Structures are given as structure tokens and as C-alpha cells.
C-alpha positions in Angstrom: 31.5 12.5 12.8 29.6 9.3 12.1 30.1 8.0 15.6 29.1 11.4 17.1 25.9 11.3 15.0 25.2 7.7 15.9 25.7 8.4 19.6 23.4 11.4 19.5 20.8 9.4 17.5 20.8 6.6 20.2 20.5 9.1 23.0 17.8 11.0 21.2 15.8 7.8 20.4 16.0 6.8 24.1 14.7 10.2 25.2 12.0 10.0 22.6 10.8 6.6 23.7 10.7 7.7 27.3 8.5 10.7 26.7 6.2 9.1 24.1 5.5 6.1 26.4 4.7 8.3 29.4 2.7 10.9 27.3 0.7 13.4 29.4 2.5 16.2 31.3 6.1 14.9 30.7 5.6 14.8 27.0 3.8 18.1 26.9 6.6 19.9 28.9 9.3 18.2 26.7 7.6 19.4 23.5 7.1 22.8 24.9 10.8 23.1 25.6 11.6 21.8 22.1 9.2 24.3 20.7 10.7 27.3 22.4 14.3 26.2 21.5 13.2 25.6 17.9 11.6 29.1 17.7 14.8 30.7 19.0 16.9 28.8 16.4 14.6 29.9 13.6 14.4 33.5 14.8 18.2 33.6 15.1 18.4 32.5 11.5 16.0 35.3 10.6 18.0 37.8 12.7 15.1 38.8 15.0 15.7 36.6 18.0 16.5 39.5 20.4 13.7 41.8 19.2 10.4 42.8 20.7 8.6 40.9 18.0 10.4 37.7 19.0 9.7 38.2 22.7 6.0 38.8 21.8 5.9 35.6 19.8 7.4 33.6 22.7 4.7 34.9 25.0 2.0 34.1 22.4 3.6 30.7 22.1 3.1 30.1 25.8 -0.6 31.0 25.4 -1.0 28.6 22.6 0.7 25.9 24.7 -2.1 26.5 27.3 -4.7 25.9 24.6 -3.0 22.6 23.6 -2.8 21.4 27.2 -6.4 22.1 28.0 -7.5 20.6 24.7 -9.2 23.8 23.5 -8.6 23.0 19.8 -11.8 24.8 18.7 -10.0 28.1 19.7 -6.8 27.5 17.7 -7.8 29.6 14.7 -9.2 32.4 16.8 -6.0 32.4 18.9 -3.8 32.6 15.7 -5.8 35.6 14.4 -5.5 37.3 17.8 -1.7 36.5 17.7 -1.4 38.1 14.3 -3.3 41.2 15.6 -0.9 41.4 18.7 2.2 41.2 16.5 0.7 43.9 14.2 0.1 46.1 17.3 3.8 45.8 18.2 4.8 46.5 14.6 2.7 49.7 14.3 3.3 51.0 17.9 7.0 50.8 17.4 7.1 51.9 13.8 9.5 52.2 12.0 11.6 50.0 14.2 10.6 46.8 12.4 10.1 45.9 8.8 7.0 44.1 7.5 9.3 41.1 6.6 10.2 40.8 10.3 6.6 40.8 11.3 5.8 38.0 8.9 8.8 36.0 10.1 7.7 36.3 13.8 4.2 35.0 12.9 5.6 32.3 10.6 7.8 31.0 13.5 4.8 30.8 15.7 2.8 28.7 13.2 5.7 26.8 11.7 7.2 25.6 15.0 4.6 26.0 17.8 1.4 25.1 16.0 2.7 22.4 13.7 4.8 20.6 16.4 1.9 20.6 18.8 0.3 17.9 16.7 2.7 15.4 18.1 1.0 15.9 21.5 -2.4 16.0 19.9 -1.8 12.7 18.2 -0.6 11.1 21.4 -3.8 12.2 23.1 -6.0 10.5 20.4 -7.7 7.2 20.9 -4.9 4.6 20.4 -2.5 7.6 20.5 0.2 5.6 22.3 0.6 3.6 19.1 -0.5 6.1 16.5 2.0 8.8 17.6 4.9 6.6 16.3 3.6 6.9 12.8 4.8 10.6 12.8 8.4 9.4 13.3 8.1 6.4 10.9 7.0 8.9 8.2 9.7 11.4 9.0 12.8 9.7 10.3 12.0 6.3 8.7 11.5 8.0 5.4 14.8 9.9 5.8 16.8 6.7 6.4 15.0 4.9 3.5 15.6 7.8 1.1 19.3 7.9 2.1 19.8 4.2 1.5 17.9 4.1 -1.8 19.7 7.2 -2.9 23.1 5.8 -2.1 22.3 2.6 -4.0 20.2 3.7 -6.9 20.4 7.5 -7.1 21.0 8.9 -10.6 18.6 11.7 -11.2 18.9 14.9 -9.0 15.7 15.9 -7.2 16.7 19.5 -6.5 20.1 20.1 -8.0 20.6 23.6 -6.6 18.9 23.2 -3.2 20.1 19.7 -2.2 22.5 18.2 -4.8 22.8 14.9 -2.9 19.1 14.1 -3.0 17.8 12.0 -5.9 14.5 11.2 -7.4 15.2 7.5 -6.7 16.0 8.3 -3.1 12.7 10.2 -2.8 10.7 7.3 -4.2 12.6 5.0 -2.0 11.7 7.1 1.0 8.0 6.7 0.2 8.3 3.0 -0.4 10.4 2.5 2.7 8.0 4.4 4.9 5.1 2.4 3.6 6.9 -0.8 4.3 7.9 0.2 7.8 4.3 1.3 8.4 3.1 -2.1 7.2 5.4 -4.0 9.5 4.5 -1.7 12.4 0.8 -2.2 11.8 1.2 -6.0 11.5 2.9 -6.0 14.9 0.5 -3.7 16.7 -2.7 -4.1 14.8 -4.5 -5.3 17.9 -3.8 -2.0 19.5 -4.8 0.2 16.5 -8.5 0.0 16.7 -9.5 3.3 15.0 -9.1 1.8 11.5 -11.2 -0.8 9.8 -8.1 -2.2 8.1 -5.1 -1.0 10.2 -2.4 -2.5 8.0 -3.6 -0.9 4.8 -4.5 2.4 6.5 -1.1 2.7 8.2 0.7 1.8 4.9 -1.2 4.5 3.0 -0.7 7.0 5.8 3.1 6.4 6.0 3.5 6.7 2.3 1.6 10.1 2.2 3.4 11.2 5.3 6.8 10.5 3.7 6.0 12.8 0.8 5.2 15.6 3.3 8.3 14.8 5.4 10.6 15.2 2.4 9.0 18.5 1.5 9.5 19.6 5.1 13.2 18.6 5.0 13.7 20.5 1.8 11.8 23.5 3.1 14.1 23.7 6.1 17.1 23.4 3.9 15.8 26.2 1.6 15.4 28.5 4.6 19.0 27.8 5.7 20.2 28.4 2.2 18.4 31.7 2.0 20.0 32.8 5.2 23.4 31.3 4.4 23.7 29.0 7.5 24.8 25.4 7.7 22.8 24.4 10.8 20.1 26.1 12.9 22.1 25.3 16.1 24.6 23.1 17.9 22.4 21.5 20.6 22.5 18.0 19.2 26.1 16.9 18.4 26.5 15.7 14.8 23.0 16.8 13.9 22.9 20.6 14.5 19.9 22.2 16.3 16.4 21.2 17.2 15.2 22.5 13.8 17.8 20.4 12.0 16.5 17.2 13.6 12.8 18.0 13.8 12.3 19.8 10.4 10.5 16.9 8.8 8.6 16.0 12.0 7.2 19.5 12.2 5.7 19.1 8.7 4.6 15.5 9.2 2.8 15.8 12.6 -0.3 17.7 11.5 -0.6 15.7 8.3 -0.5 12.4 10.2 -3.0 13.8 12.7 -5.6 14.7 10.0 -4.9 11.6 8.0 -5.7 9.5 11.0 -8.9 11.4 11.4 -9.8 11.1 7.7 -9.0 7.4 7.4 -11.3 6.5 10.3 -14.2 7.4 7.9 -13.4 4.4 5.7 
């Protein structure tokens, strides 16, 4: 299993580098594909993947992708409110086919996967985005690796004994420290290309530390959803890792936080 995971990780990293370097349309289309697959995996876990609510959510997701591509960020909230209204329309016009829980799950999937993951593309489109977008993955996957290593070496106190018995407080702290250190090294190497911050090394270190906290919450949140629905993995698309949602759970949470932290830190 270790070698299967390692091989998948190497291939996934190579694909990630390709699309992040090119950006633009290739990255947009790749993220759109990942988004639709992720929504399907989540809806399958909820048991609504073959329903009219799910189909409506996929169509609404396509509309949201158009907003992202054209950079119409000012319309995001209006579109989400419209999306909720459309899902409510399906709910009431087909009543009593669906339960209110299913309505909320359909809308949740649209926000949780489509909206939050879109911030990877939005970050790549920012000034210095070719370098800043990697902070999302330093915060998420870098934090994950650091937390695992610290947890294996020093872990004694359980972080969430019922939800994730193998995770420790020491591992969580190590994840934050590790992400901050990785961010510092990254900023020292690429500081000449990160011009949006007055002090790129300090800003990136703080950003990665904060992003690590959010990434770990995202990872635990995805685990909690799986526990609630009694599944081990969201899918089998990535050998040794599971589905898209299993590999991108922390990225989904981290992407919007990194985007807004970059915006906020430019003020200092």
C-alpha cells in the first residue's frame, strides 16, 4: 500500500505542477473536472447523487464556473442566493419527493466543493499568483506531512479520540510549525517574485501557519462527514488515497483562507 500511495503521490504532484505552471485555461478546466468529480463523490456519500437535486446542483456549478472564468467575483453572493432559490424551487415543485436535509446537502456540496475549490484558480490569477498559489498546497499537504511526522515521533495526547484516534495534539502543533517553516524556506527562495508583501518571508510564514490550522480543520471535517455516513473513502479514483475529496479535503478549506489572507497581508 505504501508504494501504491507513493506512486500516486508522485504522479499527482507531476500533474499538479504542470497545471499550476501553465495556469489559465488548462488549470481552469482541470479544476472544473476535479470539482464535478468531487461533488459527485460527496453527493454519493449523501445518497443524492442520482437525484434531480444533484443534477440541478451540477448545472448550477457549471454556471458558477462561468463566473469564475470571466472574473465576475462581485456576483458570487448573488449567484449563490439564486442557486439556493433554484434548489428550493426543485424541492417545492417535486414535494414530497425530497427531504429538507437533501436540499441542504445539495446546496452544501455546491458551496463546499465548487465555491471553495475555485479559490485555487482565483489565487493563481492574482498578482504573483504563479508563486502564491503554491502556498495553498504548502499549508495543506505540507502541514499534513509535518503533522504526521511530528505525531509519529512525539504524539502522546489525542486530538480527537473518537473522530481520528491517530491524530495527536503534538502532531497538530507540528503541522503548524512545519507549514510555517516550509513557508519561510519557500519565501526565502522566491522572495524576489513575491512582490505583493512588504516583508514576504514573515508574511508567508504567518500565512502558512494560519493556513495549517484551517487545513487540519478541513481534514477533520471531511473525516467527520465520512464517519457520519459510514464510509472509509469518498471514492477510488486515486489509488492508495481514495477519491478526489479524500486528497483535496484540506485544500478545499485552505484555498479561500489563503486567498483572503494574501489580500489582508498586503495591507501591512
